[in-house]
N, CA, C and O of each residue as an XYZ file, in Angstrom:
892
protein
N      -8.566    -53.739     22.421
C      -8.078    -52.649     23.272
C      -7.524    -53.226     24.570
O      -8.195    -54.000     25.252
N      -6.303    -52.845     24.902
C      -5.674    -53.313     26.133
C      -6.206    -52.504     27.307
O      -6.167    -51.274     27.285
N      -6.707    -53.198     28.342
C      -7.384    -52.539     29.438
C      -6.525    -52.453     30.690
O      -5.696    -53.322     30.956
N      -6.744    -51.379     31.458
C      -6.031    -51.205     32.717
C      -6.446    -52.239     33.748
O      -5.700    -52.525     34.684
N      -7.633    -52.797     33.578
C      -8.091    -53.768     34.574
C      -7.209    -55.011     34.600
O      -7.256    -55.794     35.548
N      -6.392    -55.190     33.538
C      -5.476    -56.314     33.503
C      -4.266    -56.084     34.389
O      -3.520    -57.018     34.684
N      -4.068    -54.833     34.816
C      -2.984    -54.530     35.750
C      -3.407    -54.911     37.161
O      -4.597    -54.990     37.468
N      -2.414    -55.146     38.013
C      -2.712    -55.374     39.427
C      -3.433    -54.155     39.979
O      -3.168    -53.029     39.558
N      -4.350    -54.378     40.926
C      -5.177    -53.299     41.449
C      -4.341    -52.117     41.930
O      -4.678    -50.966     41.651
N      -3.249    -52.392     42.653
C      -2.462    -51.300     43.214
C      -1.677    -50.534     42.157
O      -1.128    -49.467     42.430
N      -1.629    -51.099     40.920
C      -0.927    -50.427     39.832
C      -1.869    -49.591     38.970
O      -1.409    -48.825     38.123
N      -3.163    -49.724     39.170
C      -4.124    -48.964     38.382
C      -4.174    -47.522     38.891
O      -4.341    -47.295     40.089
N      -4.030    -46.533     37.977
C      -3.906    -45.127     38.396
C      -5.028    -44.632     39.309
O      -4.757    -43.961     40.305
N      -6.273    -44.949     38.987
C      -7.366    -44.441     39.824
C      -7.332    -45.053     41.223
O      -7.569    -44.367     42.217
N      -7.037    -46.342     41.289
C      -6.956    -46.986     42.597
C      -5.781    -46.434     43.396
O      -5.877    -46.244     44.608
N      -4.672    -46.177     42.706
C      -3.495    -45.617     43.364
C      -3.788    -44.220     43.885
O      -3.361    -43.862     44.983
N      -4.517    -43.426     43.100
C      -4.885    -42.077     43.531
C      -5.726    -42.132     44.811
O      -5.491    -41.373     45.751
N      -6.701    -43.034     44.834
C      -7.593    -43.146     45.988
C      -6.822    -43.593     47.234
O      -7.049    -43.086     48.333
N      -5.931    -44.525     47.047
C      -5.239    -45.117     48.189
C      -4.056    -44.286     48.676
O      -3.784    -44.233     49.876
N      -3.343    -43.628     47.737
C      -2.098    -42.954     48.114
C      -2.137    -41.437     47.944
O      -1.238    -40.738     48.413
N      -3.179    -40.920     47.272
C      -3.244    -39.480     47.040
C      -2.748    -39.106     45.669
O      -1.850    -39.752     45.128
N      -3.337    -38.045     45.092
C      -3.010    -37.657     43.725
C      -1.559    -37.232     43.572
O      -0.976    -37.389     42.498
N      -0.963    -36.690     44.645
C       0.423    -36.213     44.573
C       1.420    -37.345     44.394
O       2.582    -37.096     44.073
N       0.989    -38.582     44.596
C       1.900    -39.720     44.480
C       1.831    -40.411     43.127
O       2.463    -41.448     42.925
N       1.071    -39.846     42.205
C       0.980    -40.428     40.872
C       2.017    -39.814     39.942
O       2.314    -38.622     40.026
N       2.563    -40.639     39.056
C       3.465    -40.152     38.028
C       2.662    -39.396     36.973
O       1.439    -39.513     36.897
N       3.385    -38.612     36.155
C       2.715    -37.823     35.118
C       1.882    -38.707     34.192
O       0.748    -38.366     33.855
N       2.449    -39.846     33.784
C       1.732    -40.743     32.892
C       0.471    -41.298     33.520
O      -0.524    -41.516     32.829
N       0.503    -41.528     34.824
C      -0.686    -42.035     35.516
C      -1.779    -40.971     35.584
O      -2.961    -41.281     35.439
N      -1.388    -39.730     35.803
C      -2.366    -38.636     35.806
C      -3.015    -38.493     34.436
O      -4.230    -38.328     34.328
N      -2.199    -38.557     33.396
C      -2.731    -38.470     32.039
C      -3.659    -39.637     31.748
O      -4.689    -39.459     31.097
N      -3.314    -40.819     32.217
C      -4.128    -42.004     31.978
C      -5.521    -41.860     32.590
O      -6.507    -42.313     32.010
N      -5.597    -41.233     33.754
C      -6.901    -41.021     34.394
C      -7.769    -40.109     33.527
O      -8.973    -40.330     33.399
N      -7.160    -39.092     32.937
C      -7.910    -38.190     32.072
C      -8.358    -38.881     30.784
O      -9.490    -38.692     30.340
N      -7.486    -39.671     30.191
C      -7.800    -40.297     28.904
C      -8.707    -41.521     29.042
O      -9.503    -41.807     28.148
N      -8.591    -42.237     30.151
C      -9.459    -43.354     30.527
C      -9.241    -44.631     29.719
O      -9.158    -45.708     30.309
N      -9.145    -44.551     28.394
C      -9.003    -45.758     27.576
C      -7.832    -45.618     26.616
O      -7.480    -44.523     26.178
N      -7.249    -46.755     26.309
C      -6.143    -46.781     25.369
C      -6.612    -47.123     23.971
O      -7.751    -46.845     23.596
N      -5.715    -47.733     23.199
C      -6.037    -48.140     21.830
C      -5.712    -49.617     21.675
O      -5.140    -50.230     22.576
N      -6.070    -50.178     20.553
C      -5.857    -51.606     20.320
C      -4.385    -51.978     20.520
O      -3.499    -51.427     19.866
N      -4.145    -52.910     21.423
C      -2.795    -53.384     21.677
C      -1.980    -52.524     22.613
O      -0.805    -52.811     22.841
N      -2.574    -51.465     23.169
C      -1.803    -50.573     24.051
C      -2.740    -49.977     25.102
O      -3.687    -49.265     24.767
N      -2.472    -50.273     26.372
C      -3.355    -49.723     27.397
C      -3.108    -48.232     27.571
O      -2.112    -47.692     27.090
N      -4.027    -47.580     28.264
C      -3.998    -46.122     28.357
C      -2.765    -45.625     29.103
O      -2.286    -44.524     28.832
N      -2.250    -46.407     30.024
C      -1.061    -45.981     30.766
C       0.154    -45.926     29.848
O       0.923    -44.965     29.882
N       0.320    -46.940     29.043
C       1.434    -46.964     28.088
C       1.271    -45.841     27.064
O       2.233    -45.153     26.721
N       0.046    -45.668     26.585
C      -0.209    -44.612     25.603
C       0.085    -43.238     26.197
O       0.672    -42.388     25.526
N      -0.313    -43.013     27.439
C      -0.084    -41.727     28.103
C       1.396    -41.436     28.256
O       1.839    -40.309     28.036
N       2.157    -42.443     28.630
C       3.604    -42.262     28.809
C       4.270    -41.922     27.483
O       5.194    -41.109     27.442
N       3.807    -42.537     26.403
C       4.376    -42.250     25.087
C       4.033    -40.827     24.644
O       4.868    -40.139     24.057
N       2.809    -40.390     24.925
C       2.413    -39.020     24.563
C       3.271    -38.008     25.309
O       3.735    -37.028     24.727
N       3.478    -38.251     26.601
C       4.260    -37.311     27.409
C       5.744    -37.327     27.048
O       6.443    -36.332     27.239
N       6.221    -38.450     26.529
C       7.623    -38.486     26.091
C       7.810    -37.691     24.805
O       8.890    -37.164     24.537
N       6.743    -37.613     24.013
C       6.801    -36.870     22.761
C       6.486    -35.390     22.962
O       7.043    -34.525     22.287
N       5.584    -35.116     23.900
C       5.165    -33.742     24.164
C       5.409    -33.415     25.639
O       4.608    -33.813     26.485
N       6.491    -32.703     25.970
C       6.708    -32.277     27.360
C       5.488    -31.525     27.881
O       4.725    -30.956     27.101
N       5.305    -31.524     29.194
C       4.072    -30.971     29.781
C       3.790    -29.542     29.336
O       2.646    -29.225     29.012
N       4.789    -28.673     29.308
C       4.554    -27.284     28.905
C       4.142    -27.198     27.447
O       3.314    -26.366     27.077
N       4.724    -28.063     26.615
C       4.345    -28.096     25.211
C       2.914    -28.588     25.069
O       2.142    -28.055     24.272
N       2.564    -29.610     25.846
C       1.221    -30.171     25.785
C       0.171    -29.117     26.130
O      -0.885    -29.052     25.500
N       0.467    -28.299     27.130
C      -0.468    -27.258     27.561
C      -0.714    -26.206     26.485
O      -1.734    -25.516     26.507
N       0.216    -26.085     25.549
C       0.094    -25.052     24.520
C      -0.603    -25.543     23.253
O      -0.869    -24.752     22.349
N      -0.902    -26.843     23.180
C      -1.531    -27.383     21.980
C      -2.997    -26.964     21.899
O      -3.684    -26.869     22.915
N      -3.460    -26.718     20.686
C      -4.869    -26.382     20.518
C      -5.663    -27.642     20.171
O      -5.113    -28.742     20.120
N      -6.967    -27.462     19.933
C      -7.839    -28.612     19.687
C      -7.377    -29.427     18.486
O      -7.303    -30.653     18.558
N      -7.064    -28.750     17.381
C      -6.671    -29.467     16.171
C      -5.422    -30.300     16.395
O      -5.331    -31.436     15.929
N      -4.455    -29.729     17.114
C      -3.200    -30.446     17.362
C      -3.406    -31.626     18.303
O      -2.864    -32.708     18.074
N      -4.185    -31.422     19.360
C      -4.434    -32.506     20.313
C      -5.219    -33.649     19.687
O      -4.884    -34.818     19.877
N      -6.254    -33.312     18.946
C      -7.135    -34.346     18.403
C      -6.448    -35.222     17.359
O      -6.926    -36.316     17.060
N      -5.334    -34.752     16.804
C      -4.616    -35.526     15.800
C      -3.631    -36.526     16.407
O      -3.098    -37.384     15.704
N      -3.391    -36.412     17.716
C      -2.484    -37.350     18.381
C      -3.166    -38.717     18.449
O      -4.312    -38.810     18.890
N      -2.500    -39.743     18.032
C      -3.085    -41.084     17.993
C      -3.573    -41.507     19.370
O      -2.819    -41.506     20.343
N      -4.845    -41.866     19.430
C      -5.426    -42.316     20.687
C      -6.196    -41.245     21.433
O      -6.872    -41.544     22.418
N      -6.105    -39.994     20.978
C      -6.814    -38.923     21.686
C      -8.143    -38.613     21.008
O      -9.192    -38.814     21.620
N      -8.138    -38.138     19.784
C      -9.395    -37.859     19.100
C     -10.125    -36.654     19.661
O      -9.635    -35.968     20.558
N     -11.306    -36.411     19.114
C     -12.052    -35.193     19.450
C     -12.506    -35.141     20.906
O     -12.299    -34.141     21.594
N     -13.129    -36.231     21.371
C     -13.685    -36.231     22.724
C     -12.624    -36.045     23.796
O     -12.796    -35.236     24.708
N     -11.548    -36.774     23.695
C     -10.483    -36.670     24.697
C      -9.744    -35.339     24.584
O      -9.266    -34.799     25.582
N      -9.655    -34.815     23.361
C      -9.036    -33.497     23.188
C      -9.836    -32.439     23.934
O      -9.263    -31.564     24.584
N     -11.162    -32.518     23.842
C     -12.015    -31.569     24.570
C     -11.803    -31.695     26.075
O     -11.690    -30.691     26.779
N     -11.750    -32.921     26.559
C     -11.554    -33.140     27.999
C     -10.217    -32.576     28.470
O     -10.146    -31.913     29.505
N      -9.164    -32.840     27.712
C      -7.836    -32.345     28.081
C      -7.785    -30.820     28.055
O      -7.242    -30.198     28.967
N      -8.353    -30.219     27.008
C      -8.344    -28.761     26.912
C      -9.101    -28.123     28.070
O      -8.683    -27.094     28.601
N     -10.214    -28.736     28.459
C     -10.983    -28.217     29.594
C     -10.163    -28.306     30.880
O     -10.157    -27.371     31.681
N      -9.470    -29.432     31.078
C      -8.629    -29.600     32.274
C      -7.469    -28.605     32.271
O      -7.150    -28.011     33.301
N      -6.843    -28.427     31.110
C      -5.724    -27.482     31.007
C      -6.189    -26.057     31.298
O      -5.525    -25.311     32.017
N      -7.334    -25.693     30.735
C      -7.833    -24.325     30.895
C      -8.205    -24.047     32.348
O      -7.908    -22.972     32.868
N      -8.847    -25.000     33.000
C      -9.211    -24.827     34.404
C      -7.966    -24.649     35.257
O      -7.955    -23.846     36.190
N      -6.914    -25.400     34.934
C      -5.645    -25.274     35.665
C      -5.030    -23.898     35.465
O      -4.567    -23.276     36.421
N      -5.025    -23.422     34.229
C      -4.469    -22.100     33.941
C      -5.218    -21.005     34.689
O      -4.616    -20.064     35.206
N      -6.538    -21.144     34.739
C      -7.333    -20.133     35.437
C      -7.083    -20.170     36.932
O      -7.007    -19.128     37.583
N      -6.955    -21.379     37.478
C      -6.691    -21.513     38.910
C      -5.350    -20.897     39.285
O      -5.192    -20.321     40.361
N      -4.390    -21.028     38.380
C      -3.055    -20.476     38.621
C      -2.916    -19.050     38.127
O      -1.848    -18.447     38.238
N      -4.012    -18.502     37.574
C      -4.032    -17.140     37.048
C      -2.958    -16.951     35.990
O      -2.247    -15.946     35.977
N      -2.853    -17.933     35.103
C      -1.892    -17.857     34.003
C      -2.503    -17.040     32.886
O      -3.614    -17.333     32.444
N      -1.802    -16.026     32.422
C      -2.298    -15.160     31.365
C      -1.646    -15.515     30.036
O      -0.462    -15.845     29.985
N      -2.425    -15.445     28.963
C      -1.898    -15.695     27.625
C      -1.352    -14.410     27.023
O      -2.052    -13.400     26.943
N      -0.095    -14.460     26.601
C       0.502    -13.350     25.857
C       0.443    -12.018     26.598
O       0.455    -10.956     25.977
N       0.378    -12.079     27.937
C       0.343    -10.853     28.746
C      -0.797     -9.924     28.354
O      -0.645     -8.702     28.389
N      -1.916    -10.487     27.989
C      -3.082     -9.680     27.634
C      -3.615     -8.976     28.879
O      -3.623     -9.562     29.962
N      -4.062     -7.720     28.740
C      -4.570     -6.978     29.910
C      -5.808     -7.647     30.504
O      -6.687     -8.108     29.775
N      -5.866     -7.694     31.816
C      -7.038     -8.217     32.513
C      -8.018     -7.077     32.762
O      -7.623     -5.997     33.203
N      -9.292     -7.320     32.481
C     -10.338     -6.318     32.701
C     -11.327     -6.896     33.715
O     -12.227     -7.656     33.356
N     -11.150     -6.530     34.969
C     -12.001     -7.065     36.030
C     -12.924     -6.016     36.646
O     -13.703     -6.329     37.546
N     -12.842     -4.786     36.172
C     -13.657     -3.718     36.747
C     -13.789     -2.589     35.737
O     -13.091     -2.554     34.724
N     -14.705     -1.660     36.036
C     -14.855     -0.491     35.173
C     -13.569      0.320     35.149
O     -13.207      0.892     34.122
N     -12.884      0.367     36.279
C     -11.618      1.106     36.357
C     -10.586      0.514     35.404
O      -9.846      1.246     34.746
N     -10.542     -0.819     35.333
C      -9.621     -1.478     34.401
C      -9.979     -1.122     32.957
O      -9.099     -0.905     32.124
N     -11.277     -1.067     32.675
C     -11.718     -0.720     31.316
C     -11.321      0.705     30.961
O     -10.825      0.966     29.865
N     -11.539      1.615     31.884
C     -11.207      3.026     31.645
C      -9.708      3.189     31.383
O      -9.299      4.042     30.595
N      -8.906      2.377     32.038
C      -7.450      2.448     31.831
C      -7.068      2.140     30.382
O      -6.021      2.576     29.903
N      -7.918      1.390     29.694
C      -7.666      1.062     28.290
C      -8.291      2.068     27.330
O      -8.206      1.911     26.112
N      -8.929      3.116     27.893
C      -9.693      4.058     27.064
C      -9.335      5.508     27.369
O     -10.179      6.394     27.234
N      -8.116      5.754     27.770
C      -7.718      7.093     28.195
C      -7.843      8.134     27.082
O      -8.028      9.319     27.358
N      -7.741      7.697     25.831
C      -7.837      8.651     24.722
C      -9.222      9.290     24.636
O      -9.380     10.356     24.041
N     -10.224      8.642     25.227
C     -11.581      9.190     25.179
C     -11.769     10.384     26.116
O     -12.698     11.171     25.938
N     -10.908     10.519     27.096
C     -11.071     11.599     28.077
C     -10.996     12.977     27.423
O     -11.690     13.904     27.841
N     -10.160     13.111     26.407
C      -9.954     14.431     25.795
C     -10.515     14.532     24.375
O     -10.312     15.540     23.697
N     -11.219     13.489     23.925
C     -11.791     13.517     22.570
C     -12.871     14.589     22.479
O     -13.682     14.736     23.393
N     -12.883     15.332     21.387
C     -13.832     16.434     21.199
C     -15.190     15.956     20.692
O     -16.196     16.647     20.855
N     -15.215     14.779     20.081
C     -16.467     14.194     19.609
C     -16.744     12.906     20.390
O     -15.843     12.330     21.000
N     -17.993     12.471     20.360
C     -18.331     11.221     21.018
C     -17.787     10.045     20.203
O     -18.014      9.947     18.997
N     -17.069      9.163     20.883
C     -16.545      7.940     20.271
C     -17.205      6.751     20.966
O     -17.243      6.688     22.195
N     -17.717      5.824     20.189
C     -18.274      4.594     20.747
C     -17.265      3.479     20.498
O     -16.997      3.114     19.353
N     -16.712      2.945     21.577
C     -15.636      1.957     21.503
C     -16.075      0.702     22.255
O     -16.794      0.787     23.250
N     -15.643     -0.449     21.778
C     -15.972     -1.705     22.449
C     -14.690     -2.463     22.786
O     -13.790     -2.600     21.957
N     -14.632     -2.952     24.024
C     -13.548     -3.819     24.461
C     -14.059     -5.254     24.425
O     -15.067     -5.574     25.056
N     -13.372     -6.109     23.694
C     -13.779     -7.503     23.548
C     -12.888     -8.382     24.425
O     -11.662     -8.288     24.373
N     -13.520     -9.236     25.231
C     -12.803    -10.025     26.229
C     -12.961    -11.524     25.974
O     -13.971    -11.980     25.438
N     -11.930    -12.276     26.376
C     -12.061    -13.737     26.329
C     -12.672    -14.247     27.633
O     -13.089    -13.455     28.478
N     -12.723    -15.551     27.793
C     -13.387    -16.124     28.968
C     -12.639    -15.840     30.263
O     -13.195    -16.010     31.348
N     -11.384    -15.409     30.162
C     -10.622    -15.063     31.367
C     -10.688    -13.569     31.676
O      -9.969    -13.075     32.544
N     -11.544    -12.865     30.971
C     -11.657    -11.407     31.103
C     -10.387    -10.691     30.654
O     -10.048     -9.628     31.175
N      -9.692    -11.276     29.692
C      -8.532    -10.617     29.101
C      -8.965     -9.884     27.837
O      -9.808    -10.364     27.080
N      -8.376     -8.717     27.627
C      -8.705     -7.910     26.452
C      -8.042     -8.509     25.222
O      -6.816     -8.566     25.128
N      -8.875     -8.962     24.269
C      -8.337     -9.563     23.052
C      -8.480     -8.655     21.838
O      -7.808     -8.852     20.826
N      -9.370     -7.646     21.942
C      -9.554     -6.745     20.806
C     -10.248     -5.479     21.282
O     -11.046     -5.503     22.219
N      -9.933     -4.386     20.628
C     -10.541     -3.091     20.938
C     -10.876     -2.421     19.612
O     -10.035     -2.338     18.717
N     -12.102     -1.949     19.498
C     -12.494     -1.372     18.211
C     -13.394     -0.155     18.390
O     -14.322     -0.166     19.199
N     -13.105      0.893     17.622
C     -13.972      2.066     17.573
C     -15.083      1.796     16.570
O     -14.821      1.574     15.388
N     -16.325      1.816     17.044
C     -17.466      1.482     16.202
C     -18.005      2.707     15.481
O     -18.376      2.629     14.310
N     -18.052      3.852     16.184
C     -18.570      5.060     15.544
C     -17.995      6.300     16.201
O     -17.555      6.269     17.350
N     -18.009      7.394     15.449
C     -17.588      8.696     15.948
C     -18.667      9.702     15.579
O     -19.071      9.790     14.419
N     -19.132     10.456     16.561
C     -20.175     11.441     16.316
C     -21.268     11.321     17.349
O     -21.089     10.651     18.365
N     -22.391     11.955     17.110
C     -23.509     11.920     18.040
C     -23.978     10.484     18.234
O     -24.205      9.756     17.267
N     -24.122     10.088     19.496
C     -24.457      8.704     19.799
C     -25.947      8.560     20.078
O     -26.495      9.260     20.929
N     -26.595      7.656     19.363
C     -27.948      7.248     19.733
C     -28.172      5.818     19.264
O     -27.363      5.247     18.534
N     -29.269      5.268     19.695
C     -29.516      3.850     19.450
C     -29.650      3.532     17.971
O     -29.437      2.388     17.570
N     -29.994      4.507     17.157
C     -30.179      4.266     15.735
C     -28.872      4.279     14.950
O     -28.783      3.663     13.888
N     -27.856      4.973     15.460
C     -26.590      5.104     14.739
C     -25.614      3.971     15.034
O     -24.689      3.731     14.259
N     -25.816      3.270     16.157
C     -24.948      2.146     16.501
C     -25.769      0.874     16.399
O     -26.640      0.626     17.232
N     -25.496      0.068     15.385
C     -26.274     -1.133     15.130
C     -25.603     -2.347     15.770
O     -24.378     -2.454     15.734
N     -26.375     -3.261     16.352
C     -25.777     -4.467     16.946
C     -24.875     -5.227     15.977
O     -23.879     -5.817     16.398
N     -25.206     -5.220     14.700
C     -24.388     -5.917     13.706
C     -22.944     -5.422     13.742
O     -22.011     -6.222     13.679
N     -22.757     -4.105     13.844
C     -21.410     -3.524     13.851
C     -20.677     -3.793     15.153
O     -19.448     -3.855     15.189
N     -21.449     -3.952     16.221
C     -20.850     -4.184     17.535
C     -20.457     -5.645     17.715
O     -19.404     -5.939     18.280
N     -21.291     -6.559     17.241
C     -21.066     -7.980     17.514
C     -20.232     -8.697     16.457
O     -19.700     -9.775     16.725
N     -20.108     -8.126     15.272
C     -19.281     -8.794     14.254
C     -17.828     -8.963     14.718
O     -17.280    -10.056     14.580
N     -17.182     -7.914     15.266
C     -15.815     -8.123     15.752
C     -15.749     -9.155     16.879
O     -14.761     -9.879     16.999
N     -16.796     -9.224     17.703
C     -16.824    -10.211     18.786
C     -16.796    -11.622     18.231
O     -16.094    -12.490     18.749
N     -17.562    -11.844     17.177
C     -17.593    -13.160     16.540
C     -16.256    -13.453     15.867
O     -15.749    -14.572     15.947
N     -15.690    -12.453     15.207
C     -14.421    -12.636     14.492
C     -13.274    -13.000     15.439
O     -12.419    -13.817     15.099
N     -13.261    -12.383     16.640
C     -12.145    -12.631     17.571
C     -12.518    -13.632     18.661
O     -11.782    -13.795     19.635
N     -13.668    -14.305     18.498
C     -14.118    -15.343     19.437
C     -14.243    -14.814     20.861
O     -13.907    -15.510     21.819
N     -14.726    -13.583     20.999
C     -14.881    -12.985     22.333
C     -16.016    -13.661     23.093
O     -17.007    -14.094     22.506
N     -15.852    -13.742     24.407
C     -16.888    -14.301     25.265
C     -17.801    -13.213     25.819
O     -18.966    -13.459     26.131
N     -17.258    -12.017     25.935
C     -18.031    -10.908     26.488
C     -17.459     -9.605     25.962
O     -16.443     -9.590     25.267
N     -18.133     -8.499     26.307
C     -17.663     -7.206     25.836
C     -18.044     -6.107     26.813
O     -18.975     -6.251     27.605
N     -17.314     -5.021     26.741
C     -17.630     -3.821     27.501
C     -17.820     -2.687     26.513
O     -16.921     -2.380     25.730
N     -18.991     -2.065     26.548
C     -19.266     -0.905     25.717
C     -18.704      0.336     26.396
O     -18.641      0.403     27.623
N     -18.299      1.309     25.605
C     -17.774      2.547     26.186
C     -17.958      3.701     25.225
O     -17.844      3.542     24.010
N     -18.242      4.853     25.778
C     -18.210      6.067     24.965
C     -17.936      7.255     25.878
O     -18.044      7.153     27.100
N     -17.585      8.369     25.276
C     -17.232      9.563     26.048
C     -18.324     10.615     25.938
O     -19.093     10.641     24.978
N     -18.373     11.473     26.937
C     -19.238     12.657     26.927
C     -18.335     13.894     26.966
O     -17.873     14.279     28.039
N     -18.081     14.509     25.836
C     -17.226     15.705     25.818
C     -17.751     16.837     26.694
O     -16.991     17.721     27.089
N     -19.042     16.814     26.999
C     -19.636     17.870     27.829
C     -19.127     17.844     29.259
O     -19.209     18.847     29.969
N     -18.600     16.699     29.688
C     -18.114     16.571     31.057
C     -19.122     15.959     32.006
O     -18.781     15.654     33.148
N     -20.358     15.770     31.563
C     -21.400     15.163     32.391
C     -21.407     13.654     32.121
O     -21.681     13.223     31.001
N     -21.106     12.858     33.147
C     -20.991     11.410     32.951
C     -22.318     10.666     33.082
O     -22.365      9.460     32.837
N     -23.381     11.345     33.458
C     -24.674     10.679     33.614
C     -25.213     10.216     32.258
O     -25.111     10.948     31.273
N     -25.785      9.014     32.197
C     -26.296      8.508     30.920
C     -27.547      9.243     30.456
O     -28.387      9.637     31.265
N     -27.658      9.420     29.149
C     -28.850     10.016     28.556
C     -29.866      8.909     28.269
O     -29.575      7.726     28.442
N     -31.047      9.306     27.834
C     -32.049      8.311     27.455
C     -31.558      7.470     26.283
O     -31.806      6.265     26.229
N     -30.858      8.110     25.344
C     -30.294      7.357     24.224
C     -29.269      6.337     24.704
O     -29.206      5.222     24.188
N     -28.463      6.725     25.700
C     -27.477      5.800     26.254
C     -28.169      4.587     26.867
O     -27.732      3.453     26.668
N     -29.236      4.822     27.603
C     -29.984      3.745     28.238
C     -30.632      2.829     27.205
O     -30.601      1.606     27.337
N     -31.216      3.434     26.182
C     -31.868      2.650     25.134
C     -30.855      1.802     24.370
O     -31.090      0.624     24.102
N     -29.731      2.415     24.026
C     -28.709      1.692     23.275
C     -28.152      0.527     24.093
O     -27.934     -0.562     23.563
N     -27.926      0.760     25.368
C     -27.391     -0.294     26.225
C     -28.346     -1.480     26.290
O     -27.924     -2.630     26.163
N     -29.621     -1.202     26.487
C     -30.609     -2.280     26.538
C     -30.633     -3.062     25.230
O     -30.733     -4.289     25.227
N     -30.541     -2.339     24.127
C     -30.564     -2.987     22.812
C     -29.374     -3.930     22.657
O     -29.528     -5.041     22.148
N     -28.196     -3.501     23.089
C     -27.002     -4.333     22.972
C     -27.041     -5.524     23.928
O     -26.629     -6.626     23.565
N     -27.528     -5.308     25.128
C     -27.637     -6.406     26.090
C     -28.578     -7.476     25.548
O     -28.284     -8.668     25.642
N     -29.705     -7.059     24.984
C     -30.666     -8.009     24.425
C     -30.065     -8.780     23.254
O     -30.275     -9.986     23.126
N     -29.316     -8.081     22.401
C     -28.664     -8.749     21.267
C     -27.626     -9.749     21.758
O     -27.486    -10.837     21.201
N     -26.900     -9.368     22.810
C     -25.884    -10.253     23.370
C     -26.475    -11.537     23.921
O     -25.864    -12.600     23.807
N     -27.652    -11.453     24.515
C     -28.311    -12.651     25.045
C     -28.669    -13.616     23.920
O     -28.569    -14.833     24.082
N     -29.081    -13.077     22.794
C     -29.420    -13.917     21.654
C     -28.178    -14.608     21.088
O     -28.224    -15.784     20.726
N     -27.078    -13.873     21.018
C     -25.853    -14.396     20.405
C     -24.967    -15.157     21.385
O     -24.007    -15.809     20.975
N     -25.281    -15.078     22.671
C     -24.450    -15.753     23.663
C     -23.151    -15.036     23.958
O     -22.171    -15.658     24.370
N     -23.139    -13.720     23.747
C     -21.960    -12.901     24.037
C     -22.397    -11.823     25.020
O     -23.127    -10.902     24.651
N     -21.962    -11.932     26.247
C     -22.476    -11.075     27.321
C     -21.930     -9.650     27.235
O     -20.730     -9.443     27.059
N     -22.821     -8.683     27.360
C     -22.415     -7.290     27.540
C     -22.321     -7.070     29.052
O     -23.343     -6.993     29.733
N     -21.101     -6.967     29.573
C     -20.935     -6.947     31.029
C     -20.919     -5.537     31.614
O     -21.075     -5.369     32.823
N     -20.731     -4.523     30.767
C     -20.757     -3.157     31.284
C     -20.852     -2.176     30.121
O     -20.553     -2.507     28.974
N     -21.271     -0.975     30.449
C     -21.202      0.160     29.532
C     -20.634      1.307     30.351
O     -21.208      1.710     31.363
N     -19.512      1.820     29.907
C     -18.804      2.850     30.660
C     -18.865      4.172     29.895
O     -18.524      4.232     28.714
N     -19.299      5.216     30.573
C     -19.299      6.567     30.004
C     -18.125      7.325     30.618
O     -17.979      7.390     31.838
N     -17.299      7.891     29.755
C     -16.057      8.512     30.205
C     -16.076     10.016     29.945
O     -16.469     10.465     28.869
N     -15.650     10.783     30.940
C     -15.436     12.218     30.765
C     -13.988     12.518     31.117
O     -13.223     11.622     31.474
N     -13.624     13.778     31.013
C     -12.230     14.141     31.263
C     -11.802     13.806     32.693
O     -10.653     13.431     32.928
N     -12.722     13.941     33.640
C     -12.335     13.764     35.041
C     -13.124     12.687     35.781
O     -12.960     12.516     36.989
N     -13.978     11.963     35.062
C     -14.839     11.024     35.770
C     -15.268      9.906     34.830
O     -14.958      9.941     33.639
N     -15.977      8.919     35.358
C     -16.592      7.901     34.510
C     -17.818      7.344     35.220
O     -17.952      7.443     36.440
N     -18.712      6.756     34.425
C     -19.959      6.179     34.925
C     -20.033      4.741     34.440
O     -19.874      4.475     33.248
N     -20.273      3.813     35.357
C     -20.368      2.400     35.016
C     -21.802      1.914     35.188
O     -22.362      1.996     36.281
N     -22.400      1.407     34.103
C     -23.747      0.857     34.187
C     -23.784     -0.336     35.145
O     -24.749     -0.506     35.889
N     -22.735     -1.157     35.124
C     -22.682     -2.327     36.001
C     -22.613     -1.909     37.463
O     -23.326     -2.458     38.303
N     -21.766     -0.948     37.766
C     -21.633     -0.488     39.163
C     -22.934      0.101     39.692
O     -23.211      0.037     40.889
N     -23.725      0.671     38.798
C     -25.003      1.287     39.197
C     -26.176      0.314     39.028
O     -27.341      0.701     39.111
N     -25.834     -0.964     38.787
C     -26.866     -2.009     38.647
C     -27.851     -1.736     37.510
O     -29.031     -2.073     37.608
N     -27.360     -1.126     36.438
C     -28.183     -0.876     35.264
C     -28.003     -1.951     34.204
O     -28.689     -1.961     33.182
N     -27.067     -2.854     34.466
C     -26.872     -4.051     33.611
C     -26.920     -5.267     34.520
O     -26.782     -6.396     34.049
C-alpha cells in the first residue's frame, strides 16, 4: 500500500489542512482525509483524485451504500464514513430529498391530514418520517371506533419497517368536535410508544383532529 507519509509534509492533506485551513484544500485532498488509506500501488490522494474524476461531486453525493462500497478502494467501512459525512452536510444545508414535506410540528402534521377534519367516522392514520423529519409514507390503519384493542402495534409498525422510517406521528379524528383525548386514546398512545422503544422507531406525537381544532400529545407533554 502506497502511503501518504512518503509525500513531503507540506503536501500531506491533513498537515496542509492544519497549516493552511480546510478551505485551501483541493477536492481530492478533502476526499483523501476522509478515506485515510489507499490501495496497493496507489496512495489515497491519487485514488481520491481518480474517484472524483469518475464521479463528479454531485453524482457522488447521490450514490447509495451499495454503489459506494463497490468503488475500488472504498469498501464497506469507507462507504459508511462517506455516507455519514454526506448526510451530515445535507442536513446542515437543509437539503431535502425529492421535495418531501418536512414535519417539524403538530401543525405541519395536521396540514397533511386535512381530510380527517370532515370525516364522519374515526380514522387512525400514521405519518412515517425519515431521519430528517421528512414525510416518506402515510397510511390509514383503521376506520371506525378507536380503542387500544382495535389498533395493533403490528399494523402500525409494519409500514414503518417497510419504508425504513425513523419515527412516526399517530393521528386520528374526533367527529364529535371534542379534541380532548379519551382514556382509550391515552392507553393506545402509551402502547404504541412502548412498542416503538422496543423496535427503535420513535413515536414523536399523537395528534387528535377535529373540524376546527387539534390536540397534540407532544405539545401537552403527554409523550
